[in-house]
C-alpha positions as CSV (number, residue, x, y, z in Angstrom):
1,M,-10.2,47.4,41.4
2,E,-12.3,48.9,39.1
3,D,-11.2,49.7,34.9
4,A,-10.3,53.4,34.7
5,A,-10.4,53.2,31.2
6,S,-13.8,51.1,30.9
7,P,-15.1,53.7,28.1
8,S,-18.8,53.1,29.0
9,R,-18.8,55.4,32.5
10,P,-19.0,59.0,32.6
11,V,-16.3,61.3,33.7
12,H,-17.0,62.1,36.4
13,E,-17.1,58.2,38.4
14,E,-13.7,58.1,36.1
15,L,-12.7,60.9,38.1
16,A,-14.0,59.9,40.9
17,A,-12.1,56.4,41.1
18,L,-8.9,57.4,40.5
19,R,-9.2,60.0,43.3
20,R,-10.4,56.4,46.0
21,Q,-6.7,54.6,44.0
22,V,-4.7,57.7,44.5
23,A,-6.1,57.9,48.3
24,D,-5.5,54.4,48.5
25,L,-1.7,54.4,47.1
26,Q,-0.9,57.4,49.8
27,A,-2.4,55.4,52.3
28,A,-0.6,52.2,51.4
29,Q,2.6,54.0,51.4
30,E,2.9,55.6,55.1
31,M,1.5,52.7,56.6
32,A,5.1,51.0,55.1
33,A,6.8,53.8,56.1
34,Q,5.2,53.5,59.7
35,I,6.2,49.9,59.6
36,V,10.3,50.8,58.3
37,E,10.2,53.7,61.7
38,T,8.9,50.8,63.8
39,V,11.2,48.4,63.1
40,R,13.8,47.6,65.9
41,E,17.1,46.4,63.8
42,P,18.4,48.5,61.7
43,L,17.2,49.3,58.4
44,L,17.7,51.0,55.2
45,V,15.1,51.2,51.6
46,L,17.1,51.3,48.6
47,T,15.7,53.1,45.0
48,P,16.2,50.7,42.6
49,D,19.7,52.5,41.8
50,F,21.0,51.9,45.3
51,R,20.6,54.8,46.7
52,V,19.3,54.9,50.1
53,Q,15.5,56.5,49.7
54,S,15.0,56.1,53.7
55,A,16.2,54.2,56.9
56,N,14.4,53.8,60.5
57,P,15.6,55.6,63.9
58,A,17.5,52.1,64.5
59,F,20.3,52.8,62.0
60,Y,21.4,56.2,62.2
61,Q,21.7,55.8,66.0
62,M,24.0,52.8,65.8
63,F,25.6,53.8,62.7
64,Q,25.8,57.4,64.1
65,V,24.4,59.4,61.0
66,T,21.5,62.1,59.8
67,P,19.4,61.2,57.1
68,A,21.2,64.4,55.4
69,E,24.1,62.3,55.6
70,T,22.5,58.9,54.1
71,V,19.5,60.0,52.4
72,G,20.0,60.2,48.5
73,Q,23.5,58.6,48.9
74,P,24.6,55.4,47.3
75,I,24.6,52.2,49.4
76,Y,27.6,51.4,48.1
77,S,29.3,54.3,49.7
78,I,28.1,54.4,52.4
79,Q,28.9,51.2,53.0
80,E,32.3,51.6,53.0
81,K,33.0,55.0,54.6
82,D,30.9,54.4,57.6
83,F,30.4,51.0,58.0
84,P,33.3,49.3,56.2
85,N,33.2,46.2,58.5
86,T,29.6,45.8,57.4
87,K,28.3,43.6,54.0
88,V,25.3,44.8,52.7
89,K,22.6,40.9,52.7
90,Q,19.9,41.2,49.6
91,P,17.0,39.5,48.9
92,G,17.5,36.7,45.5
93,P,16.8,38.7,42.4
94,S,13.8,36.8,41.9
95,R,12.2,38.4,44.4
96,L,12.9,41.9,43.5
97,A,12.0,41.6,40.1
98,G,8.9,44.6,39.5
99,C,9.8,46.0,42.5
100,R,10.2,50.0,42.7
101,A,12.3,50.1,45.9
102,R,14.2,47.5,48.1
103,V,15.0,47.0,51.3
104,F,17.8,46.2,52.1
105,L,19.2,45.0,55.8
106,P,23.2,45.7,57.3
107,V,24.6,42.0,58.4
108,Y,27.5,42.9,61.3
109,E,30.5,40.7,61.4
């Protein structure tokens, strides 16, 4: 990536570079959302404080919940209330370092 803080570039070039970076990030975010939507298994995306950021249609269908009931809720309160026989499986801490969102899969017993 280009260095947006380079003092030798004119301001209009800096702005153009920043706009490209923003567009690239938005495209990557949209692609990630599309991947989550198309995964066949129930899938949750959690924020770093373990609140549901999003879930895929398979999750809503399997657990018969709606986005209004799920998004923004702490995973532990949803887990205890709506599917008590399910444990949450998470990747090891080293794989989560620096992540802004975390993906967790329900494990069925």
